[in-house]
PyMOL commands that place a pseudoatom at each C-alpha (Angstrom):
pseudoatom trace, name=CA, resn=MET, resi=1, chain=A, elem=C, hetatm=0, pos=[9.655, 9.757, 2.438]
pseudoatom trace, name=CA, resn=ASP, resi=2, chain=A, elem=C, hetatm=0, pos=[12.201, 10.016, -0.344]
pseudoatom trace, name=CA, resn=PRO, resi=3, chain=A, elem=C, hetatm=0, pos=[11.291, 8.597, -3.787]
pseudoatom trace, name=CA, resn=ILE, resi=4, chain=A, elem=C, hetatm=0, pos=[13.568, 5.546, -3.496]
pseudoatom trace, name=CA, resn=ALA, resi=5, chain=A, elem=C, hetatm=0, pos=[12.162, 4.538, -0.102]
pseudoatom trace, name=CA, resn=LYS, resi=6, chain=A, elem=C, hetatm=0, pos=[8.624, 5.172, -1.353]
pseudoatom trace, name=CA, resn=ARG, resi=7, chain=A, elem=C, hetatm=0, pos=[9.130, 2.879, -4.361]
pseudoatom trace, name=CA, resn=PHE, resi=8, chain=A, elem=C, hetatm=0, pos=[10.625, 0.197, -2.069]
pseudoatom trace, name=CA, resn=MET, resi=9, chain=A, elem=C, hetatm=0, pos=[7.602, 0.367, 0.261]
pseudoatom trace, name=CA, resn=TRP, resi=10, chain=A, elem=C, hetatm=0, pos=[5.211, 0.186, -2.719]
pseudoatom trace, name=CA, resn=ASN, resi=11, chain=A, elem=C, hetatm=0, pos=[7.006, -2.986, -3.830]
pseudoatom trace, name=CA, resn=VAL, resi=12, chain=A, elem=C, hetatm=0, pos=[6.797, -4.512, -0.336]
pseudoatom trace, name=CA, resn=ILE, resi=13, chain=A, elem=C, hetatm=0, pos=[3.072, -3.755, -0.051]
pseudoatom trace, name=CA, resn=SER, resi=14, chain=A, elem=C, hetatm=0, pos=[2.405, -5.062, -3.567]
pseudoatom trace, name=CA, resn=HIS, resi=15, chain=A, elem=C, hetatm=0, pos=[4.321, -8.253, -2.777]
pseudoatom trace, name=CA, resn=LEU, resi=16, chain=A, elem=C, hetatm=0, pos=[2.325, -8.773, 0.435]
pseudoatom trace, name=CA, resn=SER, resi=17, chain=A, elem=C, hetatm=0, pos=[-0.971, -8.322, -1.387]
pseudoatom trace, name=CA, resn=THR, resi=18, chain=A, elem=C, hetatm=0, pos=[-0.121, -10.959, -4.016]
pseudoatom trace, name=CA, resn=ARG, resi=19, chain=A, elem=C, hetatm=0, pos=[0.829, -13.665, -1.512]
pseudoatom trace, name=CA, resn=GLN, resi=20, chain=A, elem=C, hetatm=0, pos=[-1.596, -16.503, -0.962]
pseudoatom trace, name=CA, resn=GLY, resi=21, chain=A, elem=C, hetatm=0, pos=[-3.742, -16.167, 2.104]
pseudoatom trace, name=CA, resn=LYS, resi=22, chain=A, elem=C, hetatm=0, pos=[-5.221, -13.064, 3.613]
pseudoatom trace, name=CA, resn=THR, resi=23, chain=A, elem=C, hetatm=0, pos=[-2.931, -10.217, 4.530]
pseudoatom trace, name=CA, resn=ALA, resi=24, chain=A, elem=C, hetatm=0, pos=[-3.918, -6.905, 6.070]
pseudoatom trace, name=CA, resn=VAL, resi=25, chain=A, elem=C, hetatm=0, pos=[-1.749, -3.825, 5.751]
pseudoatom trace, name=CA, resn=LEU, resi=26, chain=A, elem=C, hetatm=0, pos=[-2.520, -0.578, 7.544]
pseudoatom trace, name=CA, resn=LEU, resi=27, chain=A, elem=C, hetatm=0, pos=[-1.459, 2.260, 5.255]
pseudoatom trace, name=CA, resn=THR, resi=28, chain=A, elem=C, hetatm=0, pos=[-1.833, 5.919, 6.183]
pseudoatom trace, name=CA, resn=THR, resi=29, chain=A, elem=C, hetatm=0, pos=[-1.477, 8.420, 3.370]
pseudoatom trace, name=CA, resn=HIS, resi=30, chain=A, elem=C, hetatm=0, pos=[-2.662, 11.826, 2.201]
pseudoatom trace, name=CA, resn=SER, resi=31, chain=A, elem=C, hetatm=0, pos=[-2.490, 10.702, -1.430]
pseudoatom trace, name=CA, resn=MET, resi=32, chain=A, elem=C, hetatm=0, pos=[-5.675, 9.186, -2.834]
pseudoatom trace, name=CA, resn=SER, resi=33, chain=A, elem=C, hetatm=0, pos=[-3.807, 8.065, -5.960]
pseudoatom trace, name=CA, resn=GLU, resi=34, chain=A, elem=C, hetatm=0, pos=[-1.382, 6.137, -3.752]
pseudoatom trace, name=CA, resn=ALA, resi=35, chain=A, elem=C, hetatm=0, pos=[-4.275, 4.501, -1.889]
pseudoatom trace, name=CA, resn=GLN, resi=36, chain=A, elem=C, hetatm=0, pos=[-5.965, 3.545, -5.167]
pseudoatom trace, name=CA, resn=ALA, resi=37, chain=A, elem=C, hetatm=0, pos=[-2.755, 2.043, -6.543]
pseudoatom trace, name=CA, resn=LEU, resi=38, chain=A, elem=C, hetatm=0, pos=[-1.970, -0.064, -3.468]
pseudoatom trace, name=CA, resn=CYS, resi=39, chain=A, elem=C, hetatm=0, pos=[-5.292, -0.967, -1.868]
pseudoatom trace, name=CA, resn=THR, resi=40, chain=A, elem=C, hetatm=0, pos=[-8.243, -3.156, -2.730]
pseudoatom trace, name=CA, resn=ARG, resi=41, chain=A, elem=C, hetatm=0, pos=[-10.345, -1.746, 0.122]
pseudoatom trace, name=CA, resn=ILE, resi=42, chain=A, elem=C, hetatm=0, pos=[-10.019, 1.478, 2.084]
pseudoatom trace, name=CA, resn=GLY, resi=43, chain=A, elem=C, hetatm=0, pos=[-11.473, 3.039, 5.205]
pseudoatom trace, name=CA, resn=ILE, resi=44, chain=A, elem=C, hetatm=0, pos=[-11.574, 6.762, 5.851]
pseudoatom trace, name=CA, resn=MET, resi=45, chain=A, elem=C, hetatm=0, pos=[-11.360, 8.343, 9.294]
for i in range(1, 45): cmd.bond("trace and resi %d" % i, "trace and resi %d" % (i + 1))
show_as sticks, trace
zoom trace
């Protein structure tokens, strides 16, 4: 993913996580720093 698209997706995920109510987002990544920045809980397969 190019840097502009990546930043856009980070903003979308951040916006979803700050909405009222419970929202689940399935994020697959190889970057642990990305997971830490965007997620409150993670699962590892």
